[in-house]
N, C-alpha and C positions, 0 to 999 in steps of 0.2 A: 153589295149586300143591302137589302132592305130589312131593317130591324122590325118593321111593322109598328114602330112607336110613333104616334101622332100627338104632338104637343099642342095643347089648347093655349089660346092667347093668355088666359088668366094664369095658367101654370108658368108660362114663360115670364110673365110680369113678376110673379113671386120670386123667380130666380134672380131677377134684377135687384132684389133687396128693397132699399128705400128710395128707389129711383123716382125722380120727379122731373118733368120736362122743364128745361131752362129757357131763357129767352133767346139764346143764340146757339146756332149749330146743333139743333136737336138731333138731326140725322147722325152726326158724328158720335153723339153720346149713345144713341141706340146701337149703332154699329159697334162701338167699343165694348158695350156690355155683352152683345152676342158673341163677338170675337173671343172675349175672355172666357165665356162659358164653353165655347168649342175647345179652346186651348187647354183648359183645365179638366176636360172630360165630362162636364155636367150636361153638355149637349153632344152625345156620342154620334159617331158617323151613322148616317141612315135615318136619323130622327127627322120626321116631317115637321116643318115649321108651320105656324098658323098662316092662314091666307092674309094677304095685304089688308083686306077689308076688316077682318076680325082683329088683327093686331093693332091697326090704326084706331079702331073703336076702343079697345081695351086701354091703349096708351093715352088716348085723348089727343091724338095728333091727326094730321091729314093723311089720306091714303097716298098722296104724292110723296110725302116724307118717307113712309114705309117702303114705297116702291124704290126710292132712291137708296135707302139702306140696303135692300136686297140686291140692287144693282152693284153697289160697292162690295158687298160680301161675295157676290159671284166673281167680281174682278179680282178679289184678293184670294180666291180659291177656297173660301170657307163654306160656301153654299153653292149648290147646283140645282138647276130647275129643269124638270123634264116635262114634256108635253103631256098634259092630262094627269100628271102626278103631283104637281105643285113643286114647292121648294123644300129641299132637305139638306142636312149637313153633309158636306162633301167629304171624301175619303181623308183629306188632310190639307191644311194650308200649304200653299206652294213653297213657303220658306221653312218647312219642317221636314225632318227625315223620319220616315216611318220605321219603326223597329218591330220586326216580325219574328225575330228569333227568340225562342223560349230561353229562360235562364238556365245556365249551366256553369259550373265552377270555372273561373278564369284566374289569370294572374301569373306572374313570374316571380322568381326569387328576389328581384330588385324592386318589385312593386308592393305597395301596401294595398291589400285587397279589401275594399269596402263593399264588395258585392255579396259576400258570404255572411249572412246573418245567422251564425251558428256558433255554438260554444264548443271548446275542446273537452275531451273527457276528463272527469275528475281523477287525476293520475293515480294517487295512492289507493283510493277506493276501487278504482278499476282493476288494479293488480290484485287486490284482495278478493274481489268478486270472481275474477278469473280462476284464482286458486281454489275457491270454494266450489266453483262450477265444474272443475275438472273431474272429480269422482263420478258425478252424475253423467258426464259425457261419456265416460268409459262404459258405463252400464248400457247406454243406448246403442253403443257400437255393436252390440250382439244382434241387433235387429236389422231390418232392411233400410231404415233411415228415411223412408218416405211417409210423411204425415200430411196429407193433402189439406186437412182442416187446421193443422197445427198440433203441437203437443197438448194433450189433455190438461196437464197441470197449468200450462200457460193460458189456455182458453178459460179455465176456471178462475185463475187469478184476475184476469181482465174483467170477467163477468162480475166478480166480487166488487171491483172498484166502481162499476156502474151501479150496482145495488147499493153500495155505500153512499152514492150521490143521489139516491132517491129514485133510481130507475131499476126495478127488479129485472135481473138478467140471468139467464142460464148459459152454461158453456156452449150449448147447441146454437146459441144466437151469435156466437163469435167465430170469425174466420181469421186466422193468422195470415198475414201477407208479408211480402218483402218490402217493407216500408209503407208509409202512407200514400205515396204516389202510386204504388202498385194497387193499393186498396181503392183509390180513386179510379184508376184505369179499369179495374174489375167492375166497379159500380157502373161506370159509363158503358162498358162493353155489354153488360147485361141488361141495360135499360134503354139505350139510345138506338134510334134508327136513322138512316141518312136523312138529313133535313130537320131532325128534331130541334126544337127551340129550347135553349137552356138559359134561364135567367141567372145572371151573375152580378155580384156587387161590382161597382166601378169606382175605384180601382179594385183589383184583386190579384191573387197569386198567379204569376205568369205561366207556370207549368200546368196549372189547372186549365187556363184558357187554351193552351196548346193541346192538352189531352182531349178536351171537349171537341175541338176541331178535328183531331186525329180520328175520333170515333164517329164523325159525321154530323156533329151537332153544330148549330148556329148559335153563337153567343149573343144574348140580348142584354145589354148593360142597364143596370138600375143604379144611378149615381148615389153615392153616400154624401150626406150632409156633413159639414165640419163636426157636428155633434153626433153623427152616426146615422142610424137607419130611420127613414121616414116610412112608417108602415102604410100610410095612405098611398104613398107613391108606389110601394110594392103592390098594393091592391090594384092600382090603375094599370101597372105594367102587366100583371097577371091577366087582367081583363082584356087588355089590348093584344098581348103577344100569345096568350093561350099556350104556355110552355108545357113541355113534357117533363121537365126537370128543373129544379132550383138548386144551385150550389151556393153555399154561404160559409163564412168563417166567423162565427159569432163571438169567439173568445180571442182576445189579443190579435185582432184582425191584421192580416198581412196585406198591405204594408203600413196601415195607419196606426196600429196599436190600440184601436178602439175595442170595447166590449159591449155587446148588445144587452140592453136592459131586459129584465125578466118579463115585464109586461109586453114588450115588443116580441119576445120569443113566442109567447103563447099566441099572439096575433099572427105572426108569420106562419106558424104551424097550421093554424086554422085557415089562412089564405091558401096554403098549398093543398090542404085537405079538400076544401071546397072546389078547387080548380082541378082536382084529380091529378096533380103533379107530384112526381117523386121529389123528395127533399134529401139532398146529400149534405151532411153537416161535417165540416172539417174541424176537428177538435185537437189538431196537432199541438197547439200551443196552450191548451186549457190550463195546464199546471203552472204557467208563467205569468199569471196576473200579478201586478206589482203594487197596486194600491188597495184593492178590495177583493174579497173572496169571489170566486167564480159563481155566477148565478146558477140556477137549476139548468141542467142540460135541456136542449130542445126536445130530446127524446122523451122527457118527462111529460110533455104536452101532447104526445102522439095519440091518435085515436084508432080504434079498431078499423082495419081495412086499408089504412093509408101506408105508403111505403116511405119510411124515414130511415135513412142509413147514416150511421155515425162512423167516422174514420179517425184513427189516431195512430201515434207511433211514439217511440222512445228517442227519435233522432234529435229533436230539439231540446228535450229536457235532460238527456244523458249524453249522447254522442251521435253524430251523423253517420259514423262508420258502423254503428249497430243497426243493420237493416232489418228491423222487426217492426211491423205495423199490424193494424187490425181493422176489421170492419164489424160493426154491430148492426143487426137487422133482424127481420122476421126469419124464423128458422127455414121456411121454404125458400126464401130468397138467398140465404146463406148457402144452401145446397146448390142453387142455380149458379151463384157466383163461383163456388168451388169447382163446378164443372168447367167453367170458363178458365179458371186458374190452371186446371190440369193441362190445358192446351198451351199455356204460356210458360210456366216455370215449375210445374209439377208440385213443388213443395218448398217452403222456406227452410233455409239451413237449420239443422237440428242444433248445432253448437251454439249458434246465435240465440235460438229460442231458449236454450237452457240458461245462458247468461241473462237473458231478458227476465226469466223467472226471479233470479236473484236481484236484479235491478229493481223490479217492481216491489219486492219485499222491503227494499231500502229506499223507495222513491221519496217518501216524505223527508227523510234526512238528506237526500241528495238535492232536493229542490230548494230547501230553505236557504243554504248559502248561495245558491245560484240566483235566487231572487234578490238577495242582498247585494250581490255583485252587479247585477243588472241595474238596480236602483242607483248604485254609485256611478256606474258608467253613464246612465241616463243623465244624472245631475251634471257630470263632467261635460257631456256633449252639449247639453242645453246652455251651460255657462259659456263654452267656447264659441258656440254659434251666436249667442247674444253679443259677445264681445267682438268677434272677428267678422261676422256677417249680419249686422243688424238689419239689413234690407230684406233678408230671408225671413219667412214666417214658419214657425214650427209649433204646433200644438204638442204639449207634453204627452207622450203615449202612456196610457194607463196599464199597459201590459205588453208582453211579447218581447221581441228582440230587435225592433227597428223603429226608426222615426221617419215620418213622411214630411219632407221639407219642401216648402214652396219657394221657388226662386222669384226674383223680382222681374224676370223676363222669360219668355218661352224658348229657352235655349238648352234644354236638358241634354239632348242628344249631342249637340256641339260641345257642351261642357264635358260630357263623358269621353269624347274623342280627345280633347285638349288635355284633360286631367291625366289620361293615361301617358301622354308624353311627359307629364310632370311627375310620373312615378306613383300615381294613385289611381286605382280602378274603382269606378262608381257605377251604380245601376240607375239609368235614366228612367224617368217616369213612364214614357210610352210603353215600356215592357209590361207595365201593370194595367194597361188599358187596351182599348180596341181602336185600331186604325188611326194611330198617331195622337191619341189623347194624352194629356198630362205632360206636355212639353215644358211646363213650368214647374215640374216636380222632380225630385230625386229621392231615393230611399237611402238612408244611412243606418248602419247597424249599431246596436247598443253593446256589441260584443268586443269592441277594441279595447285593449288594456290602456290604462292611464299613461303608461310609458310611451305607447305608440300613437295615441290619439292626437297630441299636439303637432307631431310631425305630419300626420296624415292631413290634418286640417290646414297646416301651413301650405302644403302642396296644393290642396283644393282651392285655397284662397288665391294662390298664384295662378292657377288655371282660370278661376273666375275673372281675375284681373285681365287675363289675356282675352278671354271671350268677350268681355265688356269693353274692350279696346282702351283699357287703362294700363299705364306702364307699370310693370312689376318692379319692385325695388331691387330684388336679387333673384337669380335663377335658383331653382330648387336643387337641394343637395340630395342625391339618391342614396339611400341606405338600405342595407339588406333587411328583410323581414323574416320572421319565423312563423 
C-alpha cells in the first residue's frame, strides 16, 4: 500500500529531535534514529523518505553517508526501494510480527485479562435502574417494537446533552445505534467508496482501523506527538493525501489517554472543511476525562455545508453489555444512515434503549465515582510501573481507561505471546497501528482492581524477564480471576 505521504528532509530532521552529527559512525546514528521512528510508528509503512541528496543536505553530511544508511535500512527490512519511486518505509522489519487481527475479547478463567479496558456495571444502581425501567418496557410491548431511528425520548435526551455542551441539537439529528462501533460502521458505509483515503491518528482504536478497511477505505496514518496533535502535520497530511474522511478520537484518546486542546479542535475542523473531507469524531470516552473538564466538542466548530459526525455510547461510562450508541449529524445524513441501518440490524433493542434513558438521567451521578476509581487505579498502575519496570516509559494519561506504555525494546508481540503463557493477556502495540508499527508499545488498562493489579504486574514482569533473556526468580503462580 502506498499511503501517498512524502516526507520532506526537514520534517524528518525534526523527528530526530536534538540530533547532531558526531565525530564517529554518523551513519549508525542516522540509521538508529530512522529505525526507532519506524518501530514506534512515527514513520508508518508506505511513507516516502527524502532523496539521498536532500537528506544529506539537510543533515549536513555527505550523500555517501546517507546512501550507506539507506543500504543498511534495506538490509534490515525497514526500507524498500522501487525503481522510479524512491525509498519508502517497508511493511515491517524482518524481526517483528505483524498483527492484523482486530481487537476482540479474549482470556480464560485462569488468565488475568489486560486487553479489556472496560468497567463492570455499577451493580446496585444497575439493579435499581432495571426495576425502574420495567414498567416502561411493558408499555412498549403493545407496539411492533421496531424503531429504526431509536426511541423518541432517548433521541431527545441525547440531543439535550449536546445542547448543554454548547452544540444546539434536535432529536432529528440523532440516530440510535447498537453501540458506537455500529455507529462508526454506518458512518463509513454511508460515506466511503472503494479506495477512499481515510486519515487516522497513529496509534488509534484497532476496530476502527478494521472497520475502515472492511468498507473499502485506505488508512492514512498521521502520527501523534507525545504531547498530542500537531495541527500543522495534519494540514500537510490532508494536502498530500486528499482524504475523503478523517477519523479522530479527541477525548481520552484510545490508547494514549490524551485529550485534544480546544484551539486544535477548531483548526482540525477548519482543515477538514477546506479539504471537503467528512469528519467522524469518536466521543465514546468523553465523560471520562480525569484531570480537566472536556473542552468544547468538535461539532461546536462545524460550519454550514460540511459533514461532521459525532458518535458515542454508554458502553465505557456505564457497561459494555448495554449495547446502545448513537450518531449525531445533519438531519439529511441521519436519514441516509438510517436507510443503511435498515439493511443491517433493523433497529436497536427497545429494552436496552429504555434502560439507556434511565442511565442518561443518572449519568452525572454514575460518572463521578467512576472517575475517582479510575484516578486511584491510574495512580496504582503508575507507581507499580515505576517500581517494577523503570526502563519502561509511561506518560500519565489525562483521561480514559488505558495507559500507553513504551517498552525499552521493540518486542511487544513477543511479550504478548510469552505473557499469556505466564497467565496474563496483554494488547501489543501493533494492534493500534498500521503494518507492524508500535512494536515497542503495549496498552495497559486502568480498570484492574487494586487487589488484582499486583499479581497481574508480577506475571507481566516475569514475562518481560523471559523475553529479555534474563532469568526469572520464580515461576508464576496462576490464580483464577473474575
